[in-house]
Structures are given as structure tokens and as C-alpha cells.
N, C-alpha and C positions, 0 to 999 in steps of 0.2 A: 504494499500499500504506499503510495507516495505522500510526501509530506503534507500537500495541500488537503489530501482527503483526510488524513489525520486531524488536521487542524479543523477541518469541517465538523467531523465528528465530535471533537472536543467542544466546539462553539455550540453543537446542538444539544450535547448533554448539559451544558451550562445553561441554555435557554430553558431546558426542561426542569432543571433543579431550581431555578429562580422562583417560578410560581408555586412550586411545592414548598419552598422555604417560606414564601409569604403566607401560604395556607397554614403552616405550622405556627408561625408567629401570631396570626390572627386568631387562631384557636387558643393559643396560649393566652393571649390578651383577653379573649372572651372568658376563659376560665378564671383568670385572676380578677376581672371585672365583676363577675357574678359572685365569687367568694368575698370580695370588698363590699359589694352592695348588701349581701347578706348580713355581714358583720355591722355595717354602718346602720342599716335598717333596725337591726336588734338593739343598737345602743341608742340611736338618735331618732327613731321612727322614719316612717316612709317619706316624710317631707324634708328629710336631710338635704342639704345643699349638693348638687351633682359634683361640685369641685371636690367635696369632701371624699365621694366615692372614688373619683378619678385619682386623687392622690394616694389614696390607700392601696388602689389597684396599680399605681405606678405608670398610668397612661394619661394622655391628655384629655381635657374635657370634650374635645371634638370627637375623640375615640368613642366615648360614652354615647354621644348622640348619634353617631354613625351606626353604631349597633342598635340603639334603642332611642328612636325620635321621640317617644313619648315615656313620661315616667311610669305609666302603666304597663307599658312594653317590658321595662326592666323588672317590675315587681312580679309580672307573670313569668319571665323567665327565671328569676330567683326561685320562685316557688315551684316551678317544674323541675329545675335542678335538684332541689332538695327532696322533691317527691321521688324522683328517679333514684337518688342515692339510697334513700329509705328502702325503697323497693329492692333495689339490686342487693341490698345487704341480706335479704332471705336467702338468697342462692349460696352466698358465702358461708353464712352461719349453718346452713343445712349441710354443707360440706365438711365443716369443720368441728360440729358439735352433735351430740346425741339429740334425738327430736325434742324431747322436753326443754332441754337446755337452749336449744335452737330457738324454740318458740318463746321461751322467756326473755332471752336476750334480745329478740326482734322487737317484742313489745316494749322493752325498755328503750330500745332505739327509737321506737315510734313515739313514746312519751317526750323524749329529747326533741323530737322533730315538731310535735305539737307546741310544747313550751316555748320553744325559740321562735315560733311564728306568731306568738300572741301580738307583737307589734304590728303585724300585718292584717290583723284580723278586722280592723275598722275599714281599711281600704277595700279588702275582699268582700264585706257586707255592704258595700256602697252599690249605687245603681250603675256603675260604669260598665258598659257592655264589654269592655276588654276583659273583664274577670268573669263573664258568663260560663265559659267553658271549663273553668278550673275544678269545680266540683266533680264533674264527669271524669276529668283527667285524674284527679286525686283517687277516686274509687277504682277507676279503670287500671291503675297502676298498682295500688296497694292492695286491693282486694284479692287478687289472684296470688300475689306474694304471700299474704297471710293465709290464704286458703291452702296453699302447697304445704306449708309448715303444719298447719292444723291437720290436714289430711295424712301426713306421714306419722305425726304424734297420735292420732286416733288409731291407725294401722299397727303400730307398735304398742298399742294399750297403755300409752302414757297419758293420754287425755280422753275424757269420756266423749262419746259422740252426741250430736245434737246441737252443736254450736255453729253458727255461720260467721264467717270472716267479717262481713260488714257489721253485724251485731257488736262484734268486739271492737272494731275500729271506732264505732259510734259510742261505745261504753267508755273506752279510754279517753276519747276526746272530752266527752261529757265530764269526766273526773278532772281532766286538766282545767276545763273551763269553769268547773264549780269550786275550784281552789286557786284562784288566780293570784291571791296574795301569799300563797303558801311556797316554800321554797321546792325546788325540783326534787330534792331527796325524799320529801314527804309524798309528793305524788308518785315517785317511783316505788316507794314502799306500798303504797295503796294499790297500784297495778300490779305489783308482785304478790299481794295477797289475793287479787282477782284470778291471776293465772294459777296460783296455787289451788284455788277453789275448783279449778276445771280438772285437775289431775284424777286419774283413777286411784281409788283406795283398795288396800288389800282386804 
């Protein structure tokens, strides 16, 4: 192969690598942005300045608006990201723990998810159409995750049959909302008692 041909191949490889590198950077920026927004919303509420979110993420304000033109878009993205993380944890726990332990740990993970989202509840309960699809997304992702853990625990005679995943999701959310001024440890203890009550007894 002559020198010009080799140079041409090298240029083509470089041209292909540049868009890929930009995509990787964009994805990294997006992940950092969502994490920063979650932390800022938890500390300062959903009306926190966009500048504060950008600074924590290490990006410019323009990057925030490029990804999320409206604040509601960012709130929805943060919620979906956290819902996905909670749902995906079920498979990891199922692989690493025995069925009863996997279920108990996931329920505690769900408690943490609900508690850290208290700051977003006002926005999500508003009439903004941007949030309309979130409840369906919430149950669509979390219900099958919990159902799988429940089914395995029942099959192994660890948990008594007769409980539905959505019932438990709603029960835990109600416990969290009923004790808004309690610390997370207290709520986690209450949910631990709830899960313990589902177990099969000799």
C-alpha cells in the first residue's frame, strides 16, 4: 500500500473517531448534569438557579439549556434516570443475594428513592403537562422489577403468596409520605417491619 493510501486511511479513521468522541463527551456531560441536578434539587428545591446546577456539573449554562430547554424537561429527565437506577438494581440484587434478602434490600433502595424525591413532589403534582406521563413510567419500570423479586421469593417459599408488586410500591410510598418529618432511618425501619411481615413462618 502506498503512502498516500495509508494517509487516506488514517484520515478516515480520525474522521470516524471524532464524532464518536463527541458523543462520549456529550453522554458524560449529560450524566454529570443529571446527577448535579438531582443533588441541587434535593438541597435547594426545583426552583434552584440553573447556574448552580451547571457549576456543580462542571458545564456551562448553555449546555444545560441545550439538553433541557425547559426546567420541566430537566425535572422529568432526573426522575426517569432515578427510576431507571432503582429498577435496574433489582436484577443486580437478584444475582448477588438470596431471594428474601434481595427483596428486602430492594425495598430499602426504593425507600431511599422515594425519600430523596420529596423535594420534587410539588412540581410533579402540578398541572404541567410535561409531568403527565411520569406515573405511567414510574409503575411501568418499577412494578416488573419488584414483581420479579416477589415471584422468586414466593417460589422459594421465603415470602407468602398473594401480594402484588403495585400494592407494595404504593404501601411504601404511603409510609414515606405519612412521615415527612421523620428521618430516613425511621422510615427504613418501618419498611423493614413491613417486609418481615410478608415472610413465611415455620
